[in-house]
C-alpha positions as CSV (number, residue, x, y, z in Angstrom):
1,X,-29.0,10.4,-2.6
2,X,-26.2,12.5,-2.0
3,X,-27.4,16.2,-1.2
4,X,-26.4,18.8,-3.6
5,X,-23.5,20.6,-1.9
6,X,-21.9,22.9,-4.6
7,X,-18.7,24.2,-3.6
8,X,-18.4,27.7,-2.4
9,X,-16.0,29.6,-4.6
10,X,-16.8,32.7,-2.7
11,X,-14.4,31.3,-0.1
12,X,-11.5,32.2,-2.4
13,X,-12.4,36.0,-3.6
14,X,-9.5,35.8,-6.0
15,X,-6.8,33.7,-7.0
16,X,-4.3,35.5,-5.3
17,X,-5.0,34.0,-2.0
18,X,-2.5,31.0,-1.7
19,X,-3.0,27.2,-1.5
20,X,-2.4,26.7,2.1
21,X,-5.1,29.3,3.3
22,X,-7.7,27.6,1.2
23,X,-6.7,24.5,2.4
24,X,-7.1,25.7,6.2
25,X,-10.4,27.1,5.3
26,X,-11.4,23.7,4.4
27,X,-10.1,22.2,7.3
28,X,-11.9,24.3,9.4
29,X,-15.2,23.5,7.7
30,X,-14.7,19.9,7.6
31,X,-12.3,18.8,10.3
32,X,-13.7,15.1,10.9
33,X,-14.2,14.6,7.2
34,X,-11.5,12.0,5.6
35,X,-9.0,13.8,3.5
36,X,-7.2,10.9,1.9
37,X,-7.4,7.0,2.2
38,X,-5.1,4.6,0.7
39,X,-6.1,0.9,1.2
40,X,-7.1,0.9,4.8
41,X,-5.3,3.7,5.7
42,X,-7.3,7.1,6.0
43,X,-6.5,10.4,7.9
44,X,-8.9,13.4,8.2
45,X,-8.4,16.7,7.5
46,X,-7.7,17.7,10.9
47,X,-5.2,15.1,11.4
48,X,-3.8,15.8,7.9
49,X,-3.5,19.7,8.9
50,X,-1.9,19.0,12.2
51,X,0.8,16.5,10.9
52,X,1.4,19.2,8.0
53,X,1.9,22.1,10.5
54,X,4.5,20.0,12.6
55,X,6.6,19.3,9.6
56,X,6.4,22.6,8.3
57,X,7.4,24.2,11.7
58,X,10.3,21.4,11.7
59,X,11.5,22.9,8.0
60,X,11.3,26.5,9.0
61,X,13.0,25.9,12.1
62,X,15.9,24.0,10.6
63,X,16.0,25.8,7.0
64,X,14.1,29.2,7.7
65,X,11.2,30.3,5.8
66,X,12.9,31.4,2.3
67,X,11.8,29.8,-0.7
68,X,13.7,26.4,-1.9
69,X,12.9,23.3,-3.3
70,X,12.3,20.3,-1.3
71,X,12.2,16.8,-2.5
72,X,9.5,14.2,-1.5
73,X,10.2,10.6,-1.9
74,X,7.4,8.6,-0.5
75,X,5.6,5.3,-1.2
76,X,1.8,4.7,-1.3
77,X,-0.1,6.2,1.6
78,X,-1.1,9.6,2.8
79,X,2.5,10.5,3.6
80,X,3.4,12.0,0.4
81,X,0.3,14.4,0.4
82,X,0.9,15.5,4.1
83,X,4.6,16.5,3.3
84,X,3.4,18.3,0.0
85,X,1.1,20.5,2.0
86,X,3.9,21.0,4.7
87,X,6.3,22.2,2.1
88,X,3.8,24.8,1.0
89,X,3.0,25.7,4.4
90,X,6.7,26.4,5.1
91,X,6.7,29.0,2.1
92,X,8.7,26.3,0.0
93,X,8.0,24.2,-3.2
94,X,8.1,20.6,-3.7
95,X,10.1,18.3,-6.0
96,X,8.2,14.9,-6.3
97,X,10.4,11.7,-6.8
98,X,9.0,8.4,-7.8
99,X,10.6,5.7,-5.8
100,X,9.6,3.1,-8.7
101,X,11.8,4.9,-11.2
102,X,15.3,3.7,-12.0
103,X,17.8,4.9,-9.4
104,X,20.0,6.9,-12.3
105,X,16.5,8.7,-13.2
106,X,15.9,9.5,-9.7
107,X,19.4,10.7,-9.3
108,X,19.4,12.9,-12.6
109,X,16.2,14.6,-11.3
110,X,17.5,15.0,-7.8
111,X,20.7,16.5,-9.1
112,X,18.9,19.0,-11.5
113,X,16.7,20.0,-8.5
114,X,19.3,20.5,-6.0
115,X,16.8,20.2,-3.2
116,X,17.3,22.2,0.3
117,X,16.5,18.9,1.8
118,X,14.6,15.4,1.1
119,X,11.5,14.5,3.1
120,X,11.0,10.6,3.3
121,X,9.3,8.2,5.1
122,X,10.4,4.8,7.0
123,X,10.0,2.5,3.9
124,X,12.3,4.8,1.7
125,X,14.8,6.0,4.2
126,X,17.5,3.8,2.9
127,X,16.9,5.0,-0.7
128,X,16.7,8.7,0.4
129,X,20.1,8.2,2.1
130,X,21.8,6.7,-1.0
131,X,20.2,9.0,-3.1
132,X,21.3,12.3,-1.3
133,X,24.6,11.1,-0.2
134,X,26.1,13.9,2.0
135,X,23.0,16.3,1.6
136,X,20.1,16.8,4.1
137,X,17.3,14.3,4.4
138,X,14.3,13.7,6.8
139,X,12.6,10.6,7.6
140,X,9.2,11.9,8.8
141,X,8.2,8.8,10.4
142,X,11.1,8.9,13.0
143,X,12.0,12.4,13.4
144,X,10.9,14.3,16.5
145,X,8.3,16.9,15.2
146,X,7.7,20.3,16.9
147,X,4.7,19.7,19.5
148,X,3.0,22.7,18.1
149,X,0.2,21.8,15.5
150,X,-1.2,25.4,15.0
151,X,-1.3,26.9,11.3
152,X,1.8,28.8,10.5
153,X,-0.1,31.5,8.5
154,X,3.3,32.4,6.7
155,X,2.6,35.1,3.5
156,X,3.0,33.3,0.5
157,X,2.9,35.6,-2.5
158,X,0.8,34.4,-5.5
159,X,3.7,34.0,-7.8
160,X,5.3,31.8,-5.3
161,X,6.3,28.4,-6.6
162,X,4.2,25.3,-5.9
163,X,6.2,22.5,-7.3
164,X,8.7,21.5,-10.1
165,X,7.8,18.7,-12.2
166,X,10.4,16.9,-14.1
167,X,9.4,15.6,-17.6
168,X,11.5,14.0,-20.4
169,X,14.0,16.4,-22.0
170,X,15.2,16.5,-25.3
171,X,19.0,17.1,-24.4
172,X,18.8,13.7,-22.5
173,X,18.4,15.2,-19.1
174,X,14.8,15.7,-17.3
175,X,13.3,19.1,-17.9
176,X,11.7,20.7,-14.9
177,X,8.6,22.7,-15.4
178,X,7.6,25.0,-12.6
179,X,4.1,25.9,-11.3
180,X,3.2,28.6,-9.4
181,X,0.2,29.3,-6.6
182,X,-1.6,31.7,-9.0
183,X,-1.8,29.4,-12.2
184,X,-2.4,26.2,-10.1
185,X,-5.6,28.0,-8.2
186,X,-6.7,29.2,-11.7
187,X,-6.7,25.6,-13.2
188,X,-8.6,24.3,-10.5
189,X,-11.3,27.1,-9.7
190,X,-11.9,28.2,-13.5
191,X,-13.2,24.9,-14.5
192,X,-14.9,23.5,-11.2
193,X,-18.2,25.1,-11.4
194,X,-18.6,23.9,-15.4
195,X,-18.1,20.5,-14.0
196,X,-20.3,20.9,-11.3
197,X,-17.8,19.7,-8.5
198,X,-19.2,19.1,-4.9
199,X,-17.4,19.4,-1.6
200,X,-18.5,15.5,-1.1
201,X,-16.6,14.5,-4.3
202,X,-14.6,11.4,-4.1
203,X,-11.8,11.7,-6.3
204,X,-9.8,8.7,-7.8
205,X,-6.3,9.4,-7.9
206,X,-4.8,6.9,-10.8
207,X,-1.7,9.3,-11.4
208,X,1.6,9.2,-10.1
209,X,2.3,12.6,-7.7
210,X,5.2,12.9,-10.3
211,X,2.9,13.3,-13.4
212,X,1.7,16.9,-14.0
213,X,-1.8,16.3,-14.2
214,X,-2.0,14.7,-10.9
215,X,-1.6,18.2,-9.4
216,X,-5.2,19.6,-10.2
217,X,-6.6,16.2,-9.2
218,X,-4.9,16.4,-5.8
219,X,-6.0,19.8,-4.9
220,X,-9.3,19.4,-6.6
221,X,-10.0,17.2,-3.9
222,X,-8.2,18.7,-0.7
223,X,-9.1,22.6,-1.7
224,X,-12.8,21.5,-2.0
225,X,-13.4,19.4,0.7
226,X,-13.4,16.1,-1.0
227,X,-11.8,12.8,-0.5
228,X,-8.6,11.8,-2.2
229,X,-8.5,8.1,-2.9
230,X,-5.0,7.0,-4.7
231,X,-4.9,3.5,-6.5
232,X,-1.8,2.3,-8.2
233,X,-2.8,0.6,-11.6
234,X,0.9,-0.8,-11.4
235,X,0.7,-2.0,-8.0
236,X,-2.8,-3.0,-7.7
237,X,-3.6,-3.7,-11.2
238,X,-6.1,-2.8,-13.7
239,X,-8.3,-5.9,-13.4
240,X,-9.4,-4.7,-9.8
241,X,-9.8,-1.2,-10.7
242,X,-13.5,-1.4,-11.5
243,X,-14.5,-3.2,-8.3
244,X,-12.5,-0.6,-6.3
245,X,-14.2,2.3,-8.0
246,X,-17.7,1.1,-7.1
247,X,-16.6,-0.2,-3.8
248,X,-15.3,3.4,-3.1
249,X,-18.2,5.0,-4.5
250,X,-15.8,7.3,-6.8
251,X,-17.5,10.4,-8.4
252,X,-14.4,11.7,-10.2
253,X,-12.2,9.7,-12.3
254,X,-9.2,11.3,-14.2
255,X,-6.7,9.2,-16.3
256,X,-5.1,9.1,-19.7
257,X,-7.5,7.4,-22.4
258,X,-5.2,4.2,-22.6
259,X,-5.9,3.3,-19.1
260,X,-9.5,4.2,-19.5
261,X,-9.6,1.8,-22.4
262,X,-8.0,-1.0,-20.5
263,X,-10.6,-0.4,-17.7
264,X,-13.2,-0.9,-20.2
265,X,-11.8,-3.9,-21.5
266,X,-12.0,-5.6,-18.0
267,X,-15.8,-4.8,-18.1
268,X,-18.8,-6.9,-18.6
269,X,-21.5,-5.5,-21.0
270,X,-24.0,-4.4,-18.2
271,X,-21.1,-3.1,-15.7
272,X,-21.8,0.3,-14.6
273,X,-20.5,3.0,-12.1
274,X,-23.6,4.4,-10.4
275,X,-21.9,6.7,-8.2
276,X,-19.6,8.4,-11.2
277,X,-20.4,11.8,-12.0
278,X,-17.3,13.4,-13.6
279,X,-14.7,11.5,-16.1
280,X,-11.7,13.4,-17.1
281,X,-9.6,12.1,-19.8
282,X,-6.3,13.9,-20.9
283,X,-2.9,13.7,-22.3
284,X,-4.1,11.5,-25.3
285,X,-6.3,12.0,-28.3
286,X,-10.0,10.8,-27.4
287,X,-11.8,8.9,-29.8
288,X,-15.6,8.6,-30.7
289,X,-15.6,5.1,-29.2
290,X,-14.3,6.3,-25.8
291,X,-17.5,8.6,-25.9
292,X,-19.7,5.3,-26.7
293,X,-18.1,3.4,-24.0
294,X,-18.7,6.3,-21.6
295,X,-22.3,6.3,-22.5
296,X,-22.4,2.4,-22.1
297,X,-20.8,2.2,-18.7
298,X,-21.4,5.5,-16.8
299,X,-24.9,6.8,-15.7
300,X,-26.9,9.4,-17.3
301,X,-26.0,12.8,-15.7
302,X,-22.5,12.0,-15.6
303,X,-20.1,14.1,-17.8
304,X,-16.9,13.5,-19.7
305,X,-14.3,16.2,-19.7
306,X,-11.3,16.2,-22.6
307,X,-9.2,19.1,-23.8
308,X,-5.9,20.3,-24.3
309,X,-3.4,20.7,-21.4
310,X,0.1,20.5,-20.4
311,X,2.3,20.9,-17.5
312,X,3.0,24.4,-18.7
313,X,-0.4,25.6,-19.3
314,X,-2.8,23.0,-17.1
315,X,-6.1,23.1,-19.1
316,X,-6.1,25.5,-22.1
317,X,-9.0,23.9,-24.0
318,X,-12.0,22.0,-22.9
319,X,-14.8,20.0,-24.1
320,X,-17.8,18.6,-21.8
321,X,-19.7,15.7,-23.3
322,X,-22.7,14.0,-21.9
323,X,-25.1,11.1,-23.0
324,X,-27.0,13.4,-25.5
325,X,-23.8,14.9,-27.2
326,X,-23.2,13.8,-30.7
327,X,-19.7,12.8,-31.9
328,X,-19.6,12.6,-35.7
329,X,-15.9,12.4,-36.3
330,X,-13.8,9.6,-34.8
331,X,-11.6,12.1,-33.2
332,X,-13.2,14.2,-30.5
333,X,-12.1,17.9,-30.7
334,X,-10.0,19.8,-28.0
335,X,-13.2,22.0,-27.6
336,X,-13.3,25.6,-26.4
337,X,-10.7,27.9,-24.9
338,X,-10.3,28.1,-21.1
339,X,-11.6,31.3,-19.4
340,X,-8.7,33.7,-19.2
341,X,-6.9,32.1,-21.8
342,X,-6.4,33.1,-25.5
343,X,-5.1,30.6,-28.4
344,X,-3.4,31.6,-31.6
345,X,-2.4,29.4,-34.5
346,X,1.0,30.6,-35.6
347,X,3.8,29.6,-38.4
348,X,7.2,28.8,-37.7
349,X,8.2,32.6,-37.4
350,X,5.5,33.0,-34.7
351,X,3.1,34.9,-36.7
352,X,-0.6,33.9,-37.0
353,X,-1.5,31.7,-39.8
354,X,-4.4,32.5,-42.5
355,X,-7.9,31.4,-41.3
356,X,-8.8,28.0,-42.0
357,X,-5.2,26.5,-42.1
358,X,-3.3,24.8,-39.5
359,X,-0.6,26.2,-37.3
360,X,1.2,26.0,-34.2
361,X,-1.1,25.9,-30.9
362,X,0.2,28.9,-29.0
363,X,-1.6,29.9,-25.6
364,X,-1.7,33.4,-24.2
365,X,-2.4,34.1,-20.7
366,X,-1.4,35.4,-17.3
367,X,-2.2,32.0,-15.8
368,X,1.0,30.1,-17.5
369,X,4.0,28.1,-15.7
370,X,6.7,30.4,-15.0
371,X,9.0,28.6,-17.2
372,X,11.7,25.6,-17.0
373,X,13.9,25.1,-13.8
374,X,17.3,26.8,-14.0
375,X,16.9,26.7,-17.9
376,X,16.5,30.4,-19.2
377,X,17.3,29.1,-22.9
378,X,14.4,26.7,-22.9
379,X,12.2,29.0,-21.1
380,X,13.2,31.8,-24.0
381,X,12.6,29.2,-26.6
382,X,9.1,28.2,-25.5
383,X,7.6,31.4,-24.0
384,X,7.0,34.8,-25.6
385,X,6.7,38.3,-23.6
386,X,3.6,40.3,-24.5
387,X,4.9,43.7,-24.3
388,X,2.9,46.2,-21.9
389,X,0.8,43.3,-20.5
390,X,1.4,40.7,-17.7
391,X,0.5,37.9,-19.9
392,X,2.9,35.9,-21.7
393,X,2.5,33.3,-24.7
394,X,3.4,29.6,-24.6
395,X,4.4,27.5,-27.9
396,X,2.9,24.2,-27.3
397,X,4.7,22.2,-30.2
398,X,1.1,21.2,-30.8
399,X,-0.5,21.6,-34.5
400,X,-4.3,22.7,-34.6
401,X,-6.9,24.1,-36.9
402,X,-10.1,25.8,-35.8
403,X,-13.5,24.0,-36.9
404,X,-16.4,25.9,-38.4
405,X,-18.0,25.6,-34.8
406,X,-15.4,27.3,-33.1
407,X,-14.0,24.5,-31.5
408,X,-10.1,23.2,-32.0
409,X,-8.8,20.1,-33.4
410,X,-5.4,18.6,-32.5
411,X,-3.2,17.5,-35.7
412,X,-0.3,16.0,-33.8
413,X,3.0,17.3,-32.6
414,X,5.4,19.5,-34.7
415,X,8.3,18.2,-33.0
416,X,10.0,14.8,-31.7
417,X,7.8,14.9,-28.4
418,X,5.0,12.3,-28.2
419,X,2.8,11.4,-25.5
420,X,2.9,7.5,-24.1
421,X,-0.1,6.7,-22.3
422,X,0.0,10.5,-21.3
423,X,3.5,10.8,-20.2
424,X,5.6,13.1,-22.0
425,X,8.3,11.6,-24.0
426,X,11.3,13.4,-25.8
427,X,12.5,10.5,-28.1
428,X,15.7,12.2,-28.1
429,X,16.0,11.4,-24.4
430,X,15.7,7.6,-25.3
431,X,18.1,8.0,-28.2
432,X,20.7,9.6,-25.9
433,X,20.6,6.7,-23.7
434,X,20.7,4.3,-26.4
435,X,23.9,5.8,-27.7
436,X,25.7,5.3,-24.5
437,X,26.3,1.6,-25.4
438,X,29.3,0.6,-27.4
439,X,27.3,-1.5,-29.8
440,X,24.9,1.4,-31.1
441,X,26.2,3.5,-33.8
442,X,23.2,5.2,-34.7
443,X,19.5,5.2,-33.5
444,X,16.1,6.4,-34.3
445,X,13.3,6.3,-31.9
446,X,9.8,6.9,-33.0
447,X,6.2,6.4,-31.8
448,X,4.1,4.4,-33.9
449,X,0.2,3.4,-33.4
450,X,0.3,-0.4,-32.2
451,X,-3.3,-0.5,-31.7
452,X,-6.2,2.2,-32.6
453,X,-5.7,5.3,-30.4
454,X,-2.6,3.7,-28.7
455,X,1.0,4.8,-29.3
456,X,4.3,2.7,-28.7
457,X,7.9,3.4,-29.0
458,X,10.1,1.7,-31.4
459,X,13.9,1.7,-31.7
460,X,15.5,1.6,-34.9
461,X,19.4,0.9,-34.3
462,X,22.7,0.8,-36.6
463,X,25.3,-1.3,-35.0
464,X,29.1,-0.3,-34.6
465,X,31.4,-2.0,-37.0
466,X,32.0,-5.5,-35.8
467,X,29.4,-5.3,-33.1
468,X,26.1,-7.1,-32.7
469,X,23.3,-5.6,-30.9
470,X,21.3,-7.4,-28.6
471,X,17.8,-6.3,-28.0
472,X,17.6,-7.7,-24.6
473,X,20.9,-5.9,-23.7
474,X,19.3,-2.4,-24.8
475,X,16.1,-3.0,-23.0
476,X,18.2,-3.9,-19.8
477,X,20.2,-0.7,-20.2
478,X,17.2,1.4,-20.6
479,X,15.5,-0.2,-17.5
480,X,18.4,1.1,-15.6
481,X,18.1,4.5,-17.0
482,X,14.5,5.5,-17.6
483,X,11.0,5.0,-16.3
484,X,9.0,2.2,-17.9
485,X,6.9,4.1,-20.1
486,X,9.9,5.4,-22.1
487,X,11.2,1.9,-22.8
488,X,10.5,0.8,-26.5
489,X,8.1,-2.0,-27.4
490,X,10.1,-3.1,-30.3
491,X,13.8,-3.0,-31.2
492,X,15.0,-3.4,-34.8
493,X,18.7,-3.5,-36.2
494,X,19.1,-1.9,-39.4
495,X,22.3,-1.7,-41.6
496,X,21.9,2.1,-41.9
497,X,19.1,4.7,-41.2
498,X,17.0,6.0,-44.3
499,X,17.9,9.5,-44.8
500,X,16.2,12.5,-46.3
501,X,18.2,14.5,-49.3
502,X,19.6,17.2,-46.4
503,X,20.7,14.3,-44.2
504,X,18.0,14.0,-41.7
505,X,16.6,10.6,-40.6
506,X,13.6,10.0,-42.9
507,X,11.1,8.5,-40.3
508,X,8.4,7.8,-42.8
509,X,10.9,5.3,-44.6
510,X,11.7,3.4,-41.3
511,X,10.3,-0.2,-41.5
512,X,7.2,-1.4,-39.6
513,X,8.6,-3.0,-36.4
514,X,8.1,-6.4,-35.5
515,X,5.8,-6.1,-32.6
516,X,5.4,-10.1,-32.6
517,X,8.0,-12.4,-30.9
518,X,10.6,-13.9,-33.3
519,X,11.7,-16.9,-31.3
520,X,10.7,-20.6,-32.4
521,X,7.8,-21.7,-30.3
522,X,8.8,-24.1,-27.7
523,X,6.0,-25.1,-25.3
524,X,5.8,-24.2,-21.7
525,X,6.4,-27.3,-19.6
526,X,6.0,-26.9,-15.9
527,X,2.6,-26.1,-14.4
528,X,3.8,-22.6,-13.4
529,X,5.2,-21.8,-16.9
530,X,1.9,-22.9,-18.4
531,X,0.0,-20.6,-15.9
532,X,2.2,-17.9,-16.9
533,X,1.8,-18.3,-20.4
534,X,-2.1,-18.5,-20.3
535,X,-1.7,-14.9,-18.4
536,X,0.1,-13.6,-21.0
537,X,-2.1,-14.8,-24.0
538,X,-5.1,-13.6,-22.2
539,X,-3.6,-10.1,-21.5
540,X,-1.7,-9.7,-25.0
541,X,-4.8,-11.3,-26.8
542,X,-2.7,-14.0,-28.4
543,X,-3.6,-17.9,-29.1
544,X,-0.3,-19.1,-27.7
545,X,2.9,-18.0,-25.7
546,X,6.2,-20.1,-26.0
547,X,8.8,-20.6,-23.2
548,X,11.4,-18.3,-25.2
549,X,9.1,-15.4,-26.1
550,X,9.8,-12.1,-24.8
551,X,6.8,-10.2,-23.1
552,X,7.7,-6.7,-24.8
553,X,8.6,-8.3,-28.3
554,X,5.1,-10.0,-28.2
555,X,3.6,-6.2,-27.5
556,X,3.8,-5.9,-24.0
557,X,4.5,-2.5,-22.4
558,X,4.6,-1.2,-18.8
559,X,0.7,-0.9,-18.2
560,X,0.3,-4.7,-19.3
561,X,3.3,-5.8,-17.4
562,X,1.6,-4.2,-14.1
563,X,-1.6,-6.6,-15.5
564,X,0.7,-9.4,-15.4
565,X,2.1,-9.1,-12.0
566,X,-1.5,-8.2,-10.7
567,X,-2.7,-11.5,-12.0
568,X,0.4,-13.4,-10.7
569,X,-0.4,-12.0,-7.2
570,X,-4.2,-12.6,-7.5
571,X,-4.6,-15.5,-9.6
572,X,-1.5,-17.6,-8.1
573,X,-1.0,-15.9,-4.8
574,X,2.5,-15.0,-5.6
575,X,4.3,-12.0,-4.3
576,X,6.2,-10.8,-7.2
577,X,7.9,-7.5,-7.5
578,X,6.6,-4.7,-9.9
579,X,9.9,-4.8,-11.9
580,X,10.0,-8.6,-12.4
581,X,9.0,-8.5,-16.0
582,X,11.5,-5.9,-17.0
583,X,14.3,-8.0,-15.2
584,X,13.1,-11.4,-16.7
585,X,11.0,-10.5,-19.8
586,X,11.3,-14.1,-21.1
587,X,8.5,-16.5,-20.2
588,X,10.9,-19.1,-19.1
589,X,13.1,-16.4,-17.5
590,X,9.9,-14.9,-15.8
591,X,9.1,-18.5,-14.0
592,X,12.5,-19.0,-12.9
593,X,12.5,-15.7,-11.2
594,X,9.4,-16.2,-9.8
595,X,10.5,-19.4,-8.2
596,X,13.8,-18.0,-7.0
597,X,11.9,-14.8,-5.6
598,X,9.7,-17.2,-3.5
599,X,12.7,-19.1,-2.1
600,X,14.5,-15.8,-1.3
601,X,11.5,-14.9,0.9
602,X,12.0,-18.0,3.0
603,X,13.8,-17.4,6.2
604,X,16.6,-19.7,6.8
605,X,14.6,-21.8,9.2
606,X,11.7,-22.3,7.1
607,X,14.1,-23.3,4.2
608,X,15.7,-25.9,6.6
609,X,12.3,-27.0,7.4
610,X,11.0,-27.2,3.8
611,X,14.1,-29.3,2.9
612,X,13.8,-31.8,5.9
613,X,10.3,-32.4,4.6
614,X,11.6,-33.0,1.1
615,X,14.3,-35.4,2.4
616,X,11.7,-37.4,4.4
617,X,9.4,-38.1,1.5
618,X,9.5,-41.4,0.0
619,X,9.9,-41.4,-4.1
620,X,6.2,-42.5,-4.2
621,X,5.3,-39.6,-2.0
622,X,7.2,-37.1,-4.4
623,X,5.5,-38.7,-7.6
624,X,2.0,-38.3,-6.2
625,X,2.8,-34.6,-5.3
626,X,4.1,-34.0,-8.8
627,X,1.0,-35.7,-10.0
628,X,-1.4,-33.6,-8.1
629,X,0.6,-30.4,-9.2
630,X,-0.2,-31.2,-12.5
């Protein structure tokens, strides 16, 4: 039985104290406790703090203590989190870059952020050099660090920036949302007592550091004395997540509902998570069947938290459910307003709507994001000043309505922005990328419900005169530009887009996309093709998969692609890259891709030995080997 060790919120007398001082207090209390553990690589709070101080001192020595953005390009491991804290200790703020994103996407974020310097690790040094060009970058694994590992204790004001998180933008360029020390600490400490967080909690970090919601999960561990345990669903697979959660005795889980549903799908009827106490779901609607699954697989005494949040507001409302909670409606409400925040429902002119009617959700607080990075027009469009107050109003773009019990119900988006597996997507950004192709004259990208509770993007394209649109070409182009969650799962070619009387696209008149494959069925032939087909059929819930079928045309997406890669690695023992399915989406292509990848990994000597072995076999030997393979 884990002893009750409630967090000491009095250690932060107010929310102006700063992130680095709070972290250093935790280090003083728990120097030998593990701070971050990734696979078999763990680092204690004392080691973490010492390395962060050395990197911070290096930054100050080279660039001074003035605030400036610092880009972080790191792979799996504690390195990102150490560098993140080092940046804050140096009085600067960080911009996370995801090494798994396409180079064009990372370059767009890098150019928009214009960082003072880029920190990276040995594994991604070459990528950093290519990205930065003539700019400044530091490989923290190889650079000679200052010998002093003492805290710098630089004064950092509460309105100093913490990070700039880039999301999808309607102009076709990534949009940077700024977070400050004050509102980040508020988001963490205002709900920690409600959730009954403890200093010995073990936080599963399933979210990429480039994802806004990951920030509170990260600091929820590091500023409370807990253990942060990152797990990459894409790299390690959804199939192994349940065993990992139990093996690491995770007490706090946070993901988008889609990932949670995929986790539930991998469980047996009696599978439980006995150590789990806190489950957080956000970024997408939560349904009654999610609560049923929570009660079925999580112990009595655990709580589930949902609510309305964004990178601009963090958690604006929250709802806490347990095993005794009754959910009558199919959709779970957004709950009640977070302390120190106020919510109004407003019309298109920003005026409050009559009681009992729906309107845009407007959040008023002094704990909002400062705005958008170097984009005063976007900031002015989304934020309103409250005269005579230090509060501001953020117009969320979400529609809502108050329920009779005082809780807020979400009614969808008022603009073209959607959430795909919790990631914010401006469909206009996908459309801009498609219009870069010579074959596309017009395009419309919409989010549709492919399965209950799960949205997918569909792209409708009108070709240029005399041109033919190839869906594979479209997908390949988007893969080179955008992250996987922004790649449509269906492409349709139309003679013209349906229009409303005033000339706008009539999205309701767009035909239902063909999620299933249209290619004639050709049976897989080789053992490898058959094994891959079986894996696809299992993950996509299909009876059969043909040699020419396209994974994404069958309904696959980046999350399911990660499951396939995981199964290829675990079930077949193949070392396959995470991007394999995007580069070779047809079953036959993927089989060839896998074979070539294995050959490419052979050294020249190994390949010579293999060819010599084959050359020395008789026809009967080869026949016997082929028969054994089958």
